[in-house]
C-alpha positions in Angstrom: 16.5 -5.6 -37.5 13.8 -7.7 -35.8 16.3 -10.6 -35.3 18.7 -8.1 -33.7 16.0 -6.9 -31.3 15.0 -10.5 -30.5 18.7 -11.3 -29.7 19.0 -8.2 -27.5 15.8 -9.2 -25.6 17.0 -12.7 -24.7 20.4 -11.3 -23.8 19.0 -9.6 -20.7 19.3 -12.9 -18.8 23.1 -12.5 -19.1 22.8 -9.0 -17.5 20.7 -10.5 -14.7 23.2 -13.2 -14.1 26.1 -10.7 -14.1 24.3 -8.6 -11.4 23.5 -11.6 -9.3 27.0 -13.1 -9.4 28.7 -9.7 -9.2 31.1 -10.7 -12.0 31.5 -11.6 -15.7 32.5 -15.2 -15.6 29.0 -16.6 -14.9 27.5 -14.9 -17.9 30.3 -16.2 -20.1 29.6 -19.7 -18.8 25.9 -19.2 -19.5 26.8 -18.2 -23.1 28.7 -21.4 -23.6 25.9 -23.5 -22.0 23.3 -21.8 -24.2 25.3 -22.7 -27.3 25.5 -26.4 -26.3 21.8 -26.5 -25.3 20.7 -24.7 -28.4 22.4 -27.4 -30.6 20.7 -30.2 -28.6 17.3 -28.5 -28.7 17.6 -27.8 -32.5 18.4 -31.5 -33.1 15.4 -32.5 -31.1 13.1 -30.4 -33.2 12.1 -28.0 -30.4 14.0 -24.9 -31.5 10.8 -22.9 -31.9 10.4 -23.1 -28.1 13.9 -22.2 -26.9 14.4 -18.5 -26.6 18.0 -18.3 -27.9 17.2 -20.2 -31.1 14.2 -18.2 -32.1 16.2 -15.2 -33.6 18.0 -17.7 -35.9 14.8 -19.3 -36.9 13.4 -15.8 -37.7 16.3 -15.1 -40.0 15.8 -18.5 -41.7 12.2 -17.5 -42.6 10.7 -20.3 -40.6 7.1 -19.6 -39.8 6.8 -18.8 -36.1 3.6 -19.0 -34.1 2.5 -16.7 -31.3 4.2 -18.8 -28.7 7.6 -18.5 -30.5 7.3 -14.7 -30.3 5.9 -14.7 -26.7 8.8 -16.8 -25.3 11.6 -14.3 -26.0 9.3 -11.5 -24.8 8.7 -13.3 -21.5 12.4 -14.0 -21.2 13.3 -10.4 -21.8 10.7 -9.2 -19.2 12.2 -11.6 -16.6 15.7 -10.4 -17.4 14.9 -6.7 -17.3 12.7 -7.0 -14.2 15.3 -9.0 -12.3 18.1 -6.7 -13.3 16.3 -3.6 -12.2 15.1 -5.3 -8.9 
């Protein structure tokens, strides 16, 4: 349940991009870009600091620090605030 909530929180950036671009193609492109960047970041060993890889790390029982939980929260706040504005 926590991993689902973390995934929903970081998905607010897609909603923001859909509002800004007035369409759905830009968020789909963002999703593809996130998949590619997530793989590169994970291979570099920095997955604990990339918002879209943190839910997968949480499921894998990797010990996450405060920064790893704060990063998706900040990402979600930016996404929600930007979408509302």
